C-alpha positions in Angstrom: -37.2 -105.1 73.0 -34.0 -104.3 71.2 -32.2 -107.2 72.9 -35.0 -109.5 72.1 -34.9 -108.4 68.4 -31.2 -109.1 68.3 -31.8 -112.6 69.6 -34.7 -113.2 67.2 -37.3 -113.3 70.1 -40.9 -112.0 70.0 -42.4 -109.7 72.6 -43.6 -112.4 74.9 -40.2 -114.1 75.0 -38.5 -110.7 75.7 -40.0 -110.7 79.2 -37.7 -113.6 80.1 -34.5 -111.6 79.3 -32.2 -110.9 82.2 -30.6 -107.5 82.9 -27.3 -109.1 81.9 -28.7 -110.1 78.4 -29.9 -106.5 77.9 -26.5 -105.1 78.9 -24.7 -107.5 76.6 -27.0 -106.5 73.7 -26.4 -102.8 74.3 -22.6 -103.4 74.6 -22.7 -105.3 71.3 -24.5 -102.4 69.6 -21.9 -99.9 71.1 -19.1 -102.1 69.8 -20.6 -102.1 66.3 -21.1 -98.3 66.4 -17.6 -97.8 67.6 -16.2 -99.8 64.8 -18.1 -97.7 62.2 -16.9 -94.5 63.8 -13.3 -95.7 63.9 -13.5 -96.8 60.3 -14.7 -93.3 59.3 -12.2 -91.4 61.4 -9.1 -93.6 60.7 -8.3 -91.7 57.5 -8.1 -88.5 59.6 -6.1 -90.0 62.5 -4.2 -93.3 61.9 -3.3 -93.4 65.6 -6.9 -93.6 66.7 -7.6 -96.5 69.2 -10.7 -97.7 70.8 -11.3 -99.5 74.1 -14.0 -102.1 74.7 -17.5 -100.7 75.3 -18.8 -100.8 78.9 -22.3 -100.8 80.2 -22.3 -98.4 83.1 -25.3 -97.5 85.3 -24.5 -93.9 86.0 -22.5 -91.1 84.5 -18.8 -91.1 83.7 -16.8 -87.9 83.9 -13.4 -87.1 82.3 -10.3 -86.2 84.3 -7.0 -84.4 83.5 -6.1 -87.2 81.1 -9.4 -87.4 79.2 -12.5 -85.5 78.1 -16.0 -87.0 78.3 -18.6 -86.3 75.7 -22.2 -87.4 76.4 -24.9 -88.0 73.7 -28.5 -88.7 74.7 -30.4 -91.2 72.6 -33.4 -93.5 72.6 -33.0 -97.2 72.3 -36.6 -98.3 71.8 -38.5 -96.6 74.7 -35.3 -96.5 76.9 -33.4 -93.2 77.3 -29.7 -93.9 77.1 -26.6 -91.8 77.2 -23.6 -92.7 75.0 -20.4 -91.5 76.6 -17.2 -91.1 74.7 -14.0 -90.8 76.7 -11.4 -89.0 74.6 -7.8 -89.1 75.7 -4.3 -90.0 74.9 -0.8 -88.8 75.1 -1.6 -85.4 73.4 -4.9 -84.8 75.2 -5.5 -81.7 77.3 -7.7 -81.1 80.3 -11.3 -80.3 79.4 
């Protein structure tokens, strides 16, 4: 339903959305959210950089170069997990 709302569709039209349309909508929302977070944190760390959001069907884990933080949320009736990978030159193993 969220993807349909972003595209100005009603509930009956939403049934025609492909999985790719839904993934694109969630990716766009993640991109908007990331921009807001970066804007709020840029005063604290001017070296903060963000990668492009990805839609992944599964769970991502950190490695020795990055830490993964997972946040459960609901998008309409769909349970989602927002994962932030935090890394960089000065990062330490989690």
